[in-house]
PDB file of N, CA, C and O in Angstrom:
ATOM      1  N   MET A   1     -24.349 -28.658  16.916  1.00  0.00           N
ATOM      2  CA  MET A   1     -22.790 -28.619  16.593  1.00  0.00           C
ATOM      3  C   MET A   1     -22.677 -27.293  15.662  1.00  0.00           C
ATOM      4  O   MET A   1     -23.468 -27.181  14.725  1.00  0.00           O
ATOM      5  N   VAL A   2     -21.812 -26.398  15.881  1.00  0.00           N
ATOM      6  CA  VAL A   2     -21.616 -25.389  15.116  1.00  0.00           C
ATOM      7  C   VAL A   2     -20.344 -25.771  14.004  1.00  0.00           C
ATOM      8  O   VAL A   2     -19.319 -26.308  14.422  1.00  0.00           O
ATOM      9  N   PRO A   3     -20.498 -25.486  12.770  1.00  0.00           N
ATOM     10  CA  PRO A   3     -19.460 -25.890  12.061  1.00  0.00           C
ATOM     11  C   PRO A   3     -18.233 -24.981  12.162  1.00  0.00           C
ATOM     12  O   PRO A   3     -18.479 -23.838  12.549  1.00  0.00           O
ATOM     13  N   SER A   4     -17.029 -25.256  11.902  1.00  0.00           N
ATOM     14  CA  SER A   4     -15.813 -24.572  11.920  1.00  0.00           C
ATOM     15  C   SER A   4     -15.647 -24.063  10.545  1.00  0.00           C
ATOM     16  O   SER A   4     -15.893 -24.867   9.646  1.00  0.00           O
ATOM     17  N   ARG A   5     -15.254 -22.806  10.203  1.00  0.00           N
ATOM     18  CA  ARG A   5     -14.980 -22.492   8.888  1.00  0.00           C
ATOM     19  C   ARG A   5     -13.576 -21.777   8.817  1.00  0.00           C
ATOM     20  O   ARG A   5     -13.066 -21.089   9.701  1.00  0.00           O
ATOM     21  N   PHE A   6     -13.088 -22.069   7.647  1.00  0.00           N
ATOM     22  CA  PHE A   6     -11.551 -21.657   7.377  1.00  0.00           C
ATOM     23  C   PHE A   6     -11.531 -21.035   5.888  1.00  0.00           C
ATOM     24  O   PHE A   6     -12.242 -21.378   4.943  1.00  0.00           O
ATOM     25  N   ILE A   7     -10.426 -19.923   5.919  1.00  0.00           N
ATOM     26  CA  ILE A   7     -10.058 -19.559   4.591  1.00  0.00           C
ATOM     27  C   ILE A   7      -8.856 -20.175   4.163  1.00  0.00           C
ATOM     28  O   ILE A   7      -7.908 -20.328   4.933  1.00  0.00           O
ATOM     29  N   ILE A   8      -8.840 -20.572   2.870  1.00  0.00           N
ATOM     30  CA  ILE A   8      -7.612 -21.533   2.331  1.00  0.00           C
ATOM     31  C   ILE A   8      -7.281 -20.681   1.358  1.00  0.00           C
ATOM     32  O   ILE A   8      -8.167 -20.261   0.614  1.00  0.00           O
ATOM     33  N   THR A   9      -5.990 -20.292   1.201  1.00  0.00           N
ATOM     34  CA  THR A   9      -5.584 -19.340   0.082  1.00  0.00           C
ATOM     35  C   THR A   9      -4.443 -20.403  -0.504  1.00  0.00           C
ATOM     36  O   THR A   9      -3.852 -21.238   0.180  1.00  0.00           O
ATOM     37  N   VAL A  10      -4.282 -20.187  -1.864  1.00  0.00           N
ATOM     38  CA  VAL A  10      -3.345 -21.004  -2.643  1.00  0.00           C
ATOM     39  C   VAL A  10      -2.751 -19.904  -3.732  1.00  0.00           C
ATOM     40  O   VAL A  10      -3.447 -19.178  -4.441  1.00  0.00           O
ATOM     41  N   ILE A  11      -1.411 -19.947  -3.702  1.00  0.00           N
ATOM     42  CA  ILE A  11      -0.721 -19.073  -4.757  1.00  0.00           C
ATOM     43  C   ILE A  11       0.393 -19.494  -5.061  1.00  0.00           C
ATOM     44  O   ILE A  11       1.159 -19.866  -4.172  1.00  0.00           O
ATOM     45  N   GLY A  12       0.753 -19.536  -6.399  1.00  0.00           N
ATOM     46  CA  GLY A  12       2.042 -20.113  -7.007  1.00  0.00           C
ATOM     47  C   GLY A  12       1.879 -20.228  -8.720  1.00  0.00           C
ATOM     48  O   GLY A  12       0.863 -20.014  -9.380  1.00  0.00           O
ATOM     49  N   ALA A  13       3.156 -20.616  -9.169  1.00  0.00           N
ATOM     50  CA  ALA A  13       3.001 -20.860 -10.533  1.00  0.00           C
ATOM     51  C   ALA A  13       2.007 -21.830 -10.973  1.00  0.00           C
ATOM     52  O   ALA A  13       1.784 -22.815 -10.268  1.00  0.00           O
ATOM     53  N   ASP A  14       1.343 -21.633 -12.148  1.00  0.00           N
ATOM     54  CA  ASP A  14       0.235 -22.569 -12.590  1.00  0.00           C
ATOM     55  C   ASP A  14       0.752 -23.663 -13.021  1.00  0.00           C
ATOM     56  O   ASP A  14       1.740 -23.642 -13.755  1.00  0.00           O
ATOM     57  N   LYS A  15       0.139 -24.839 -12.617  1.00  0.00           N
ATOM     58  CA  LYS A  15       0.455 -26.249 -13.398  1.00  0.00           C
ATOM     59  C   LYS A  15      -0.640 -27.112 -13.039  1.00  0.00           C
ATOM     60  O   LYS A  15      -1.451 -26.855 -12.150  1.00  0.00           O
ATOM     61  N   VAL A  16      -0.637 -28.062 -13.701  1.00  0.00           N
ATOM     62  CA  VAL A  16      -1.689 -29.392 -13.529  1.00  0.00           C
ATOM     63  C   VAL A  16      -1.766 -29.686 -12.275  1.00  0.00           C
ATOM     64  O   VAL A  16      -0.753 -29.563 -11.587  1.00  0.00           O
ATOM     65  N   GLY A  17      -2.874 -30.099 -11.750  1.00  0.00           N
ATOM     66  CA  GLY A  17      -3.062 -30.755 -10.421  1.00  0.00           C
ATOM     67  C   GLY A  17      -3.155 -29.927  -9.117  1.00  0.00           C
ATOM     68  O   GLY A  17      -3.161 -30.519  -8.038  1.00  0.00           O
ATOM     69  N   ILE A  18      -3.217 -28.789  -9.169  1.00  0.00           N
ATOM     70  CA  ILE A  18      -3.095 -27.974  -8.109  1.00  0.00           C
ATOM     71  C   ILE A  18      -4.499 -28.110  -7.432  1.00  0.00           C
ATOM     72  O   ILE A  18      -4.577 -28.546  -6.283  1.00  0.00           O
ATOM     73  N   VAL A  19      -5.552 -27.757  -8.104  1.00  0.00           N
ATOM     74  CA  VAL A  19      -6.902 -27.944  -7.405  1.00  0.00           C
ATOM     75  C   VAL A  19      -7.140 -29.322  -6.969  1.00  0.00           C
ATOM     76  O   VAL A  19      -7.717 -29.524  -5.900  1.00  0.00           O
ATOM     77  N   ALA A  20      -6.778 -30.197  -7.642  1.00  0.00           N
ATOM     78  CA  ALA A  20      -6.842 -31.575  -7.418  1.00  0.00           C
ATOM     79  C   ALA A  20      -6.177 -32.047  -6.091  1.00  0.00           C
ATOM     80  O   ALA A  20      -6.719 -32.824  -5.304  1.00  0.00           O
ATOM     81  N   GLY A  21      -5.038 -31.537  -5.940  1.00  0.00           N
ATOM     82  CA  GLY A  21      -4.255 -31.922  -4.876  1.00  0.00           C
ATOM     83  C   GLY A  21      -4.738 -31.319  -3.538  1.00  0.00           C
ATOM     84  O   GLY A  21      -4.682 -31.955  -2.486  1.00  0.00           O
ATOM     85  N   VAL A  22      -5.248 -29.973  -3.640  1.00  0.00           N
ATOM     86  CA  VAL A  22      -5.678 -29.335  -2.500  1.00  0.00           C
ATOM     87  C   VAL A  22      -6.973 -29.841  -2.033  1.00  0.00           C
ATOM     88  O   VAL A  22      -7.202 -29.967  -0.830  1.00  0.00           O
ATOM     89  N   THR A  23      -7.930 -30.172  -3.050  1.00  0.00           N
ATOM     90  CA  THR A  23      -9.106 -30.710  -2.643  1.00  0.00           C
ATOM     91  C   THR A  23      -9.132 -32.119  -2.172  1.00  0.00           C
ATOM     92  O   THR A  23     -10.021 -32.493  -1.406  1.00  0.00           O
ATOM     93  N   ARG A  24      -8.123 -32.982  -2.628  1.00  0.00           N
ATOM     94  CA  ARG A  24      -8.044 -34.122  -2.095  1.00  0.00           C
ATOM     95  C   ARG A  24      -7.616 -34.115  -0.502  1.00  0.00           C
ATOM     96  O   ARG A  24      -8.081 -34.925   0.300  1.00  0.00           O
ATOM     97  N   VAL A  25      -6.799 -33.231  -0.203  1.00  0.00           N
ATOM     98  CA  VAL A  25      -6.264 -33.059   1.358  1.00  0.00           C
ATOM     99  C   VAL A  25      -7.643 -32.631   2.106  1.00  0.00           C
ATOM    100  O   VAL A  25      -7.945 -33.093   3.206  1.00  0.00           O
ATOM    101  N   MET A  26      -8.513 -31.626   1.336  1.00  0.00           N
ATOM    102  CA  MET A  26      -9.824 -31.334   2.039  1.00  0.00           C
ATOM    103  C   MET A  26     -10.537 -32.557   2.245  1.00  0.00           C
ATOM    104  O   MET A  26     -10.798 -32.853   3.411  1.00  0.00           O
ATOM    105  N   ALA A  27     -10.900 -33.326   1.315  1.00  0.00           N
ATOM    106  CA  ALA A  27     -11.709 -34.517   1.228  1.00  0.00           C
ATOM    107  C   ALA A  27     -11.146 -35.425   2.425  1.00  0.00           C
ATOM    108  O   ALA A  27     -11.915 -36.041   3.164  1.00  0.00           O
ATOM    109  N   ASP A  28     -10.023 -35.458   2.537  1.00  0.00           N
ATOM    110  CA  ASP A  28      -9.297 -36.516   3.644  1.00  0.00           C
ATOM    111  C   ASP A  28      -9.644 -36.014   4.915  1.00  0.00           C
ATOM    112  O   ASP A  28      -9.782 -36.847   5.811  1.00  0.00           O
ATOM    113  N   PHE A  29      -9.816 -34.811   5.179  1.00  0.00           N
ATOM    114  CA  PHE A  29     -10.180 -34.174   6.415  1.00  0.00           C
ATOM    115  C   PHE A  29     -11.726 -33.793   6.490  1.00  0.00           C
ATOM    116  O   PHE A  29     -12.127 -33.127   7.445  1.00  0.00           O
ATOM    117  N   SER A  30     -12.468 -34.151   5.631  1.00  0.00           N
ATOM    118  CA  SER A  30     -13.844 -34.039   5.625  1.00  0.00           C
ATOM    119  C   SER A  30     -14.428 -32.393   5.425  1.00  0.00           C
ATOM    120  O   SER A  30     -15.519 -31.937   5.764  1.00  0.00           O
ATOM    121  N   ALA A  31     -13.379 -31.767   4.810  1.00  0.00           N
ATOM    122  CA  ALA A  31     -13.717 -30.260   4.815  1.00  0.00           C
ATOM    123  C   ALA A  31     -14.478 -30.016   3.464  1.00  0.00           C
ATOM    124  O   ALA A  31     -14.071 -30.413   2.372  1.00  0.00           O
ATOM    125  N   ASN A  32     -15.680 -29.283   3.687  1.00  0.00           N
ATOM    126  CA  ASN A  32     -16.511 -28.962   2.511  1.00  0.00           C
ATOM    127  C   ASN A  32     -16.208 -27.696   1.919  1.00  0.00           C
ATOM    128  O   ASN A  32     -15.916 -26.842   2.757  1.00  0.00           O
ATOM    129  N   ILE A  33     -16.189 -27.332   0.773  1.00  0.00           N
ATOM    130  CA  ILE A  33     -16.050 -26.144  -0.124  1.00  0.00           C
ATOM    131  C   ILE A  33     -17.535 -25.399   0.045  1.00  0.00           C
ATOM    132  O   ILE A  33     -18.566 -25.954  -0.333  1.00  0.00           O
ATOM    133  N   VAL A  34     -17.520 -24.072   0.660  1.00  0.00           N
ATOM    134  CA  VAL A  34     -18.758 -23.540   0.920  1.00  0.00           C
ATOM    135  C   VAL A  34     -18.675 -22.292  -0.348  1.00  0.00           C
ATOM    136  O   VAL A  34     -19.675 -21.835  -0.903  1.00  0.00           O
ATOM    137  N   ASP A  35     -17.430 -21.930  -0.609  1.00  0.00           N
ATOM    138  CA  ASP A  35     -17.233 -20.706  -1.737  1.00  0.00           C
ATOM    139  C   ASP A  35     -15.955 -20.964  -2.189  1.00  0.00           C
ATOM    140  O   ASP A  35     -15.106 -21.538  -1.506  1.00  0.00           O
ATOM    141  N   ILE A  36     -15.782 -20.561  -3.322  1.00  0.00           N
ATOM    142  CA  ILE A  36     -14.408 -20.697  -4.200  1.00  0.00           C
ATOM    143  C   ILE A  36     -14.267 -19.665  -5.249  1.00  0.00           C
ATOM    144  O   ILE A  36     -15.203 -19.336  -5.977  1.00  0.00           O
ATOM    145  N   SER A  37     -13.017 -19.132  -5.316  1.00  0.00           N
ATOM    146  CA  SER A  37     -12.765 -18.175  -6.422  1.00  0.00           C
ATOM    147  C   SER A  37     -11.365 -18.558  -6.870  1.00  0.00           C
ATOM    148  O   SER A  37     -10.493 -18.826  -6.043  1.00  0.00           O
ATOM    149  N   GLN A  38     -11.171 -18.580  -8.056  1.00  0.00           N
ATOM    150  CA  GLN A  38      -9.761 -18.799  -8.656  1.00  0.00           C
ATOM    151  C   GLN A  38      -9.564 -17.958  -9.832  1.00  0.00           C
ATOM    152  O   GLN A  38     -10.512 -17.545 -10.499  1.00  0.00           O
ATOM    153  N   THR A  39      -8.243 -17.682 -10.113  1.00  0.00           N
ATOM    154  CA  THR A  39      -8.047 -17.051 -11.326  1.00  0.00           C
ATOM    155  C   THR A  39      -6.601 -17.290 -11.570  1.00  0.00           C
ATOM    156  O   THR A  39      -5.877 -17.612 -10.628  1.00  0.00           O
ATOM    157  N   ILE A  40      -6.102 -17.143 -12.860  1.00  0.00           N
ATOM    158  CA  ILE A  40      -4.748 -17.302 -13.408  1.00  0.00           C
ATOM    159  C   ILE A  40      -4.389 -16.010 -14.039  1.00  0.00           C
ATOM    160  O   ILE A  40      -5.141 -15.643 -14.942  1.00  0.00           O
ATOM    161  N   MET A  41      -3.395 -15.259 -13.740  1.00  0.00           N
ATOM    162  CA  MET A  41      -2.942 -14.197 -14.249  1.00  0.00           C
ATOM    163  C   MET A  41      -1.715 -14.470 -14.817  1.00  0.00           C
ATOM    164  O   MET A  41      -0.758 -14.597 -14.054  1.00  0.00           O
ATOM    165  N   GLU A  42      -1.508 -14.619 -16.354  1.00  0.00           N
ATOM    166  CA  GLU A  42      -0.301 -15.155 -16.991  1.00  0.00           C
ATOM    167  C   GLU A  42      -0.076 -16.415 -16.534  1.00  0.00           C
ATOM    168  O   GLU A  42      -0.847 -17.320 -16.851  1.00  0.00           O
ATOM    169  N   ASP A  43       1.077 -16.651 -15.680  1.00  0.00           N
ATOM    170  CA  ASP A  43       1.169 -18.014 -15.293  1.00  0.00           C
ATOM    171  C   ASP A  43       1.117 -18.161 -13.643  1.00  0.00           C
ATOM    172  O   ASP A  43       1.581 -19.153 -13.082  1.00  0.00           O
ATOM    173  N   LEU A  44       0.486 -17.032 -12.911  1.00  0.00           N
ATOM    174  CA  LEU A  44       0.291 -17.106 -11.624  1.00  0.00           C
ATOM    175  C   LEU A  44      -1.097 -17.521 -11.181  1.00  0.00           C
ATOM    176  O   LEU A  44      -2.087 -16.804 -11.325  1.00  0.00           O
ATOM    177  N   PHE A  45      -1.104 -18.613 -10.685  1.00  0.00           N
ATOM    178  CA  PHE A  45      -2.293 -19.294 -10.005  1.00  0.00           C
ATOM    179  C   PHE A  45      -2.859 -18.861  -8.694  1.00  0.00           C
ATOM    180  O   PHE A  45      -2.198 -19.018  -7.667  1.00  0.00           O
ATOM    181  N   THR A  46      -4.005 -18.344  -8.677  1.00  0.00           N
ATOM    182  CA  THR A  46      -4.445 -17.801  -7.290  1.00  0.00           C
ATOM    183  C   THR A  46      -5.946 -18.479  -6.943  1.00  0.00           C
ATOM    184  O   THR A  46      -6.880 -18.490  -7.744  1.00  0.00           O
ATOM    185  N   MET A  47      -5.984 -19.015  -5.648  1.00  0.00           N
ATOM    186  CA  MET A  47      -7.276 -19.356  -5.196  1.00  0.00           C
ATOM    187  C   MET A  47      -7.501 -19.153  -3.848  1.00  0.00           C
ATOM    188  O   MET A  47      -6.627 -19.256  -2.988  1.00  0.00           O
ATOM    189  N   ILE A  48      -8.758 -18.840  -3.633  1.00  0.00           N
ATOM    190  CA  ILE A  48      -9.352 -18.690  -2.270  1.00  0.00           C
ATOM    191  C   ILE A  48     -10.515 -19.401  -1.971  1.00  0.00           C
ATOM    192  O   ILE A  48     -11.451 -19.182  -2.741  1.00  0.00           O
ATOM    193  N   MET A  49     -10.730 -20.265  -0.980  1.00  0.00           N
ATOM    194  CA  MET A  49     -11.706 -21.066  -0.601  1.00  0.00           C
ATOM    195  C   MET A  49     -12.334 -20.601   0.572  1.00  0.00           C
ATOM    196  O   MET A  49     -11.547 -20.042   1.336  1.00  0.00           O
ATOM    197  N   LEU A  50     -13.616 -20.662   0.993  1.00  0.00           N
ATOM    198  CA  LEU A  50     -14.132 -20.549   2.390  1.00  0.00           C
ATOM    199  C   LEU A  50     -14.615 -22.320   2.425  1.00  0.00           C
ATOM    200  O   LEU A  50     -15.421 -22.873   1.678  1.00  0.00           O
ATOM    201  N   ALA A  51     -14.007 -22.779   3.283  1.00  0.00           N
ATOM    202  CA  ALA A  51     -14.325 -24.131   3.691  1.00  0.00           C
ATOM    203  C   ALA A  51     -14.912 -24.343   5.248  1.00  0.00           C
ATOM    204  O   ALA A  51     -14.676 -23.573   6.179  1.00  0.00           O
ATOM    205  N   GLU A  52     -15.738 -25.569   5.324  1.00  0.00           N
ATOM    206  CA  GLU A  52     -16.396 -25.670   6.664  1.00  0.00           C
ATOM    207  C   GLU A  52     -16.244 -27.176   6.995  1.00  0.00           C
ATOM    208  O   GLU A  52     -16.248 -28.036   6.114  1.00  0.00           O
ATOM    209  N   VAL A  53     -16.102 -27.461   8.390  1.00  0.00           N
ATOM    210  CA  VAL A  53     -15.780 -28.584   8.841  1.00  0.00           C
ATOM    211  C   VAL A  53     -16.809 -28.671   9.962  1.00  0.00           C
ATOM    212  O   VAL A  53     -16.913 -27.772  10.796  1.00  0.00           O
ATOM    213  N   LYS A  54     -17.603 -29.817   9.969  1.00  0.00           N
ATOM    214  CA  LYS A  54     -18.701 -30.035  10.987  1.00  0.00           C
ATOM    215  C   LYS A  54     -18.113 -30.972  12.167  1.00  0.00           C
ATOM    216  O   LYS A  54     -18.835 -31.337  13.095  1.00  0.00           O
ATOM    217  N   GLU A  55     -16.895 -31.296  12.076  1.00  0.00           N
ATOM    218  CA  GLU A  55     -16.548 -32.103  13.330  1.00  0.00           C
ATOM    219  C   GLU A  55     -16.239 -31.381  14.437  1.00  0.00           C
ATOM    220  O   GLU A  55     -15.595 -30.346  14.271  1.00  0.00           O
ATOM    221  N   ASP A  56     -16.611 -31.758  15.701  1.00  0.00           N
ATOM    222  CA  ASP A  56     -16.314 -30.930  16.893  1.00  0.00           C
ATOM    223  C   ASP A  56     -14.874 -31.086  17.244  1.00  0.00           C
ATOM    224  O   ASP A  56     -14.332 -30.092  17.728  1.00  0.00           O
ATOM    225  N   ASN A  57     -14.117 -32.237  17.071  1.00  0.00           N
ATOM    226  CA  ASN A  57     -12.629 -32.474  17.380  1.00  0.00           C
ATOM    227  C   ASN A  57     -11.810 -32.262  16.224  1.00  0.00           C
ATOM    228  O   ASN A  57     -10.823 -32.972  16.029  1.00  0.00           O
ATOM    229  N   PHE A  58     -12.160 -31.284  15.395  1.00  0.00           N
ATOM    230  CA  PHE A  58     -11.390 -31.161  14.085  1.00  0.00           C
ATOM    231  C   PHE A  58      -9.855 -30.575  14.480  1.00  0.00           C
ATOM    232  O   PHE A  58      -9.678 -29.629  15.248  1.00  0.00           O
ATOM    233  N   ASP A  59      -8.854 -31.277  13.846  1.00  0.00           N
ATOM    234  CA  ASP A  59      -7.423 -30.932  14.386  1.00  0.00           C
ATOM    235  C   ASP A  59      -6.926 -29.926  13.398  1.00  0.00           C
ATOM    236  O   ASP A  59      -6.409 -30.359  12.368  1.00  0.00           O
ATOM    237  N   LEU A  60      -7.027 -28.490  13.606  1.00  0.00           N
ATOM    238  CA  LEU A  60      -6.671 -27.607  12.654  1.00  0.00           C
ATOM    239  C   LEU A  60      -5.295 -27.563  12.339  1.00  0.00           C
ATOM    240  O   LEU A  60      -4.892 -27.113  11.267  1.00  0.00           O
ATOM    241  N   ALA A  61      -4.438 -28.080  13.362  1.00  0.00           N
ATOM    242  CA  ALA A  61      -2.926 -27.791  13.145  1.00  0.00           C
ATOM    243  C   ALA A  61      -2.430 -28.894  12.238  1.00  0.00           C
ATOM    244  O   ALA A  61      -1.528 -28.790  11.407  1.00  0.00           O
ATOM    245  N   ALA A  62      -3.199 -30.040  12.535  1.00  0.00           N
ATOM    246  CA  ALA A  62      -2.903 -31.148  11.452  1.00  0.00           C
ATOM    247  C   ALA A  62      -3.276 -30.893  10.087  1.00  0.00           C
ATOM    248  O   ALA A  62      -2.512 -31.210   9.175  1.00  0.00           O
ATOM    249  N   PHE A  63      -4.553 -30.264   9.838  1.00  0.00           N
ATOM    250  CA  PHE A  63      -5.056 -29.823   8.554  1.00  0.00           C
ATOM    251  C   PHE A  63      -4.146 -28.737   8.037  1.00  0.00           C
ATOM    252  O   PHE A  63      -3.894 -28.746   6.832  1.00  0.00           O
ATOM    253  N   GLN A  64      -3.647 -27.843   8.774  1.00  0.00           N
ATOM    254  CA  GLN A  64      -2.626 -26.694   8.313  1.00  0.00           C
ATOM    255  C   GLN A  64      -1.432 -27.440   7.769  1.00  0.00           C
ATOM    256  O   GLN A  64      -0.979 -27.179   6.654  1.00  0.00           O
ATOM    257  N   LYS A  65      -0.963 -28.298   8.495  1.00  0.00           N
ATOM    258  CA  LYS A  65       0.611 -28.996   8.217  1.00  0.00           C
ATOM    259  C   LYS A  65       0.367 -29.624   6.977  1.00  0.00           C
ATOM    260  O   LYS A  65       1.115 -29.416   6.022  1.00  0.00           O
ATOM    261  N   THR A  66      -0.789 -30.510   6.889  1.00  0.00           N
ATOM    262  CA  THR A  66      -0.921 -31.370   5.637  1.00  0.00           C
ATOM    263  C   THR A  66      -1.084 -30.376   4.467  1.00  0.00           C
ATOM    264  O   THR A  66      -0.428 -30.604   3.451  1.00  0.00           O
ATOM    265  N   MET A  67      -1.868 -29.331   4.504  1.00  0.00           N
ATOM    266  CA  MET A  67      -2.071 -28.457   3.399  1.00  0.00           C
ATOM    267  C   MET A  67      -0.695 -27.904   2.975  1.00  0.00           C
ATOM    268  O   MET A  67      -0.356 -27.866   1.792  1.00  0.00           O
ATOM    269  N   SER A  68       0.147 -27.440   4.071  1.00  0.00           N
ATOM    270  CA  SER A  68       1.265 -26.854   3.713  1.00  0.00           C
ATOM    271  C   SER A  68       2.204 -27.742   3.028  1.00  0.00           C
ATOM    272  O   SER A  68       2.902 -27.373   2.083  1.00  0.00           O
ATOM    273  N   GLU A  69       2.206 -28.897   3.515  1.00  0.00           N
ATOM    274  CA  GLU A  69       3.136 -30.158   2.922  1.00  0.00           C
ATOM    275  C   GLU A  69       2.492 -30.144   1.504  1.00  0.00           C
ATOM    276  O   GLU A  69       3.246 -29.779   0.602  1.00  0.00           O
ATOM    277  N   LYS A  70       1.253 -30.474   1.171  1.00  0.00           N
ATOM    278  CA  LYS A  70       0.899 -30.600  -0.113  1.00  0.00           C
ATOM    279  C   LYS A  70       1.327 -29.408  -0.942  1.00  0.00           C
ATOM    280  O   LYS A  70       1.943 -29.592  -1.991  1.00  0.00           O
ATOM    281  N   GLY A  71       1.020 -28.177  -0.507  1.00  0.00           N
ATOM    282  CA  GLY A  71       1.454 -27.057  -1.207  1.00  0.00           C
ATOM    283  C   GLY A  71       2.927 -27.106  -1.671  1.00  0.00           C
ATOM    284  O   GLY A  71       3.252 -26.865  -2.833  1.00  0.00           O
ATOM    285  N   HIS A  72       3.738 -27.410  -0.759  1.00  0.00           N
ATOM    286  CA  HIS A  72       5.219 -27.609  -0.988  1.00  0.00           C
ATOM    287  C   HIS A  72       5.509 -28.528  -2.133  1.00  0.00           C
ATOM    288  O   HIS A  72       6.283 -28.205  -3.034  1.00  0.00           O
ATOM    289  N   GLU A  73       4.835 -29.765  -2.088  1.00  0.00           N
ATOM    290  CA  GLU A  73       4.764 -30.831  -3.116  1.00  0.00           C
ATOM    291  C   GLU A  73       4.257 -30.259  -4.508  1.00  0.00           C
ATOM    292  O   GLU A  73       4.702 -30.741  -5.549  1.00  0.00           O
ATOM    293  N   LEU A  74       3.437 -29.354  -4.522  1.00  0.00           N
ATOM    294  CA  LEU A  74       2.973 -28.889  -5.648  1.00  0.00           C
ATOM    295  C   LEU A  74       3.535 -27.530  -6.191  1.00  0.00           C
ATOM    296  O   LEU A  74       3.113 -26.994  -7.216  1.00  0.00           O
ATOM    297  N   GLY A  75       4.454 -27.068  -5.458  1.00  0.00           N
ATOM    298  CA  GLY A  75       5.196 -25.854  -5.696  1.00  0.00           C
ATOM    299  C   GLY A  75       4.419 -24.502  -5.625  1.00  0.00           C
ATOM    300  O   GLY A  75       4.672 -23.504  -6.300  1.00  0.00           O
ATOM    301  N   VAL A  76       3.353 -24.646  -4.618  1.00  0.00           N
ATOM    302  CA  VAL A  76       2.556 -23.471  -4.381  1.00  0.00           C
ATOM    303  C   VAL A  76       2.524 -23.232  -2.814  1.00  0.00           C
ATOM    304  O   VAL A  76       2.841 -24.096  -1.996  1.00  0.00           O
ATOM    305  N   GLU A  77       2.087 -21.902  -2.489  1.00  0.00           N
ATOM    306  CA  GLU A  77       1.942 -21.755  -1.021  1.00  0.00           C
ATOM    307  C   GLU A  77       0.486 -21.747  -0.624  1.00  0.00           C
ATOM    308  O   GLU A  77      -0.376 -21.027  -1.128  1.00  0.00           O
ATOM    309  N   VAL A  78       0.318 -22.603   0.307  1.00  0.00           N
ATOM    310  CA  VAL A  78      -1.010 -23.034   0.778  1.00  0.00           C
ATOM    311  C   VAL A  78      -1.264 -22.398   2.216  1.00  0.00           C
ATOM    312  O   VAL A  78      -0.495 -22.818   3.080  1.00  0.00           O
ATOM    313  N   ARG A  79      -2.110 -21.554   2.585  1.00  0.00           N
ATOM    314  CA  ARG A  79      -2.354 -21.013   3.939  1.00  0.00           C
ATOM    315  C   ARG A  79      -3.917 -21.432   4.226  1.00  0.00           C
ATOM    316  O   ARG A  79      -4.831 -21.379   3.403  1.00  0.00           O
ATOM    317  N   VAL A  80      -3.998 -21.855   5.568  1.00  0.00           N
ATOM    318  CA  VAL A  80      -5.282 -22.170   6.127  1.00  0.00           C
ATOM    319  C   VAL A  80      -5.555 -21.359   7.494  1.00  0.00           C
ATOM    320  O   VAL A  80      -4.895 -21.567   8.512  1.00  0.00           O
ATOM    321  N   GLN A  81      -6.498 -20.504   7.417  1.00  0.00           N
ATOM    322  CA  GLN A  81      -6.674 -19.562   8.743  1.00  0.00           C
ATOM    323  C   GLN A  81      -8.194 -19.987   8.905  1.00  0.00           C
ATOM    324  O   GLN A  81      -9.017 -20.262   8.031  1.00  0.00           O
ATOM    325  N   HIS A  82      -8.334 -19.955  10.445  1.00  0.00           N
ATOM    326  CA  HIS A  82      -9.623 -19.902  10.880  1.00  0.00           C
ATOM    327  C   HIS A  82     -10.448 -18.618  10.311  1.00  0.00           C
ATOM    328  O   HIS A  82      -9.924 -17.504  10.285  1.00  0.00           O
ATOM    329  N   GLU A  83     -11.637 -18.829   9.906  1.00  0.00           N
ATOM    330  CA  GLU A  83     -12.290 -17.572   9.277  1.00  0.00           C
ATOM    331  C   GLU A  83     -12.272 -16.384  10.299  1.00  0.00           C
ATOM    332  O   GLU A  83     -12.027 -15.296   9.778  1.00  0.00           O
ATOM    333  N   ASP A  84     -12.466 -16.379  11.552  1.00  0.00           N
ATOM    334  CA  ASP A  84     -12.474 -15.315  12.413  1.00  0.00           C
ATOM    335  C   ASP A  84     -11.262 -14.647  12.316  1.00  0.00           C
ATOM    336  O   ASP A  84     -11.246 -13.437  12.092  1.00  0.00           O
ATOM    337  N   THR A  85      -9.970 -15.469  12.495  1.00  0.00           N
ATOM    338  CA  THR A  85      -8.918 -14.944  12.398  1.00  0.00           C
ATOM    339  C   THR A  85      -8.502 -14.005  11.007  1.00  0.00           C
ATOM    340  O   THR A  85      -7.994 -12.884  10.999  1.00  0.00           O
ATOM    341  N   PHE A  86      -8.835 -14.729  10.026  1.00  0.00           N
ATOM    342  CA  PHE A  86      -8.759 -14.173   8.792  1.00  0.00           C
ATOM    343  C   PHE A  86      -9.394 -12.722   8.555  1.00  0.00           C
ATOM    344  O   PHE A  86      -8.813 -11.733   8.107  1.00  0.00           O
ATOM    345  N   ARG A  87     -10.790 -12.839   8.986  1.00  0.00           N
ATOM    346  CA  ARG A  87     -11.529 -11.587   8.971  1.00  0.00           C
ATOM    347  C   ARG A  87     -10.978 -10.516  10.089  1.00  0.00           C
ATOM    348  O   ARG A  87     -11.065  -9.311   9.856  1.00  0.00           O
ATOM    349  N   PHE A  88     -10.534 -10.897  11.042  1.00  0.00           N
ATOM    350  CA  PHE A  88      -9.842  -9.909  12.008  1.00  0.00           C
ATOM    351  C   PHE A  88      -8.607  -9.329  11.281  1.00  0.00           C
ATOM    352  O   PHE A  88      -8.415  -8.115  11.217  1.00  0.00           O
ATOM    353  N   MET A  89      -7.866 -10.147  10.793  1.00  0.00           N
ATOM    354  CA  MET A  89      -6.750  -9.705  10.129  1.00  0.00           C
ATOM    355  C   MET A  89      -6.826  -8.764   8.983  1.00  0.00           C
ATOM    356  O   MET A  89      -6.004  -7.859   8.839  1.00  0.00           O
ATOM    357  N   HIS A  90      -7.862  -8.988   8.129  1.00  0.00           N
ATOM    358  CA  HIS A  90      -8.122  -8.057   7.087  1.00  0.00           C
ATOM    359  C   HIS A  90      -9.333  -7.184   7.137  1.00  0.00           C
ATOM    360  O   HIS A  90      -9.838  -6.842   6.068  1.00  0.00           O
ATOM    361  N   ARG A  91      -9.826  -6.807   8.213  1.00  0.00           N
ATOM    362  CA  ARG A  91     -10.894  -5.824   8.477  1.00  0.00           C
ATOM    363  C   ARG A  91     -10.492  -4.299   8.121  1.00  0.00           C
ATOM    364  O   ARG A  91      -9.361  -3.881   8.367  1.00  0.00           O
ATOM    365  N   ILE A  92     -11.322  -3.630   7.626  1.00  0.00           N
ATOM    366  CA  ILE A  92     -10.991  -2.191   7.443  1.00  0.00           C
ATOM    367  C   ILE A  92     -11.257  -1.249   8.377  1.00  0.00           C
ATOM    368  O   ILE A  92     -10.960  -0.072   8.170  1.00  0.00           O
TER     369      ILE A  92
END
């Protein structure tokens, strides 16, 4: 089984509970954090994660929808892209 990897980006006004909310959804979908970077610039929260899922029948569309809904609930923008798509879009 080859794991699927995803890039998750989170951007928005900083507030308590963003990391907890996003990682709760990840846990619900059995997504593991491979790498993570986050920073706060004044009141702007930014986070990017490389996540991995080992399930063959992983429902990416459901994961993206749930993450987007959680972001809306938290007042931040959450995007999930397959690693290959992300790398293709951001190549130099």
